[in-house]
C-alpha positions in Angstrom: 0.0 0.0 0.0 1.4 3.4 -1.0 0.2 6.7 0.4 0.1 9.9 -1.7 -0.3 13.5 -0.5 -0.3 16.4 -2.9 -0.5 20.1 -1.7 -0.9 23.0 -4.1 -1.2 26.6 -2.9 -4.1 28.6 -4.4 -5.3 32.2 -4.4 -8.9 31.0 -4.6 -11.0 31.4 -1.4 -13.0 28.2 -1.4 -13.6 24.8 -3.0 -16.8 26.2 -4.6 -14.5 28.4 -6.8 -12.4 25.4 -7.8 -15.1 22.7 -8.2 -16.1 23.1 -11.9 -12.5 23.5 -13.2 -11.3 20.6 -11.0 -13.9 18.3 -12.4 -12.9 19.2 -15.9 -9.1 18.9 -15.2 -9.5 15.5 -13.6 -11.6 14.2 -16.5 -9.0 15.4 -18.9 -6.1 13.8 -17.0 -8.0 10.5 -16.4 -10.1 9.9 -19.5 -12.5 7.1 -20.0 -13.8 6.8 -16.4 -10.4 5.7 -15.1 -11.0 7.9 -12.0 -14.5 8.0 -10.6 -15.5 11.2 -8.7 -18.2 12.1 -6.2 -18.7 15.3 -4.3 -19.8 15.3 -0.7 -20.2 18.9 0.3 -16.7 20.5 -0.3 -14.9 17.2 -0.3 -14.2 15.5 -3.6 -14.0 11.7 -3.2 -12.0 9.9 -6.0 -11.5 6.2 -6.6 -10.3 3.8 -9.3 -8.7 0.4 -9.6 -6.7 0.0 -6.3 -7.0 3.6 -5.3 -9.2 5.8 -3.2 -8.8 9.3 -1.9 -10.0 12.8 -1.4 -9.3 16.4 -2.6 -10.1 19.2 -0.1 -9.5 22.9 0.3 -7.5 23.6 3.4 -6.2 27.1 4.4 -5.4 28.4 1.0 -4.2 25.0 -0.4 -5.8 22.3 -2.5 -4.9 19.0 -0.8 -5.1 15.6 -2.4 -4.7 12.5 -0.3 -4.9 8.9 -1.6 -4.2 5.3 -0.6 -2.9 3.3 -3.4 -3.1 -0.5 -3.4 -2.4 -2.9 -6.3 -2.5 -2.2 -9.2 -2.5 1.6 -8.6 0.5 1.4 -6.3 2.6 0.2 -9.2 1.8 3.4 -11.1 2.2 5.8 -8.1 4.5 8.2 -10.1 2.1 8.5 -13.0 -0.9 8.9 -10.7 0.9 11.6 -8.7 1.9 13.4 -11.9 -1.6 13.4 -13.3 -3.3 14.5 -10.0 -0.7 17.2 -9.4 -1.1 18.5 -13.0 -4.9 18.7 -12.6 -4.7 20.4 -9.3 -2.1 23.0 -10.5 -4.2 23.7 -13.5 -7.2 24.9 -11.4 -5.6 26.8 -8.6 -5.2 30.1 -10.4 
């Protein structure tokens, strides 16, 4: 099991400001339904084969946390790269 934490500073004031562009950025980075998403208030829950996590807004930062089991743990570097790219794209 591999853990993943990505923190990206943002000038945006809330998750509500980031939500539409975050959905679009994640869909572009993970096409074809590879990453499922569900909003619960201001928390974005994400999951896929061997992975589950959240994206939250915390004190001026967009924070992604995930637990990666097989087969996702074998692709930790790629998953981290794609999640970080999506998060950086939306922070403004």
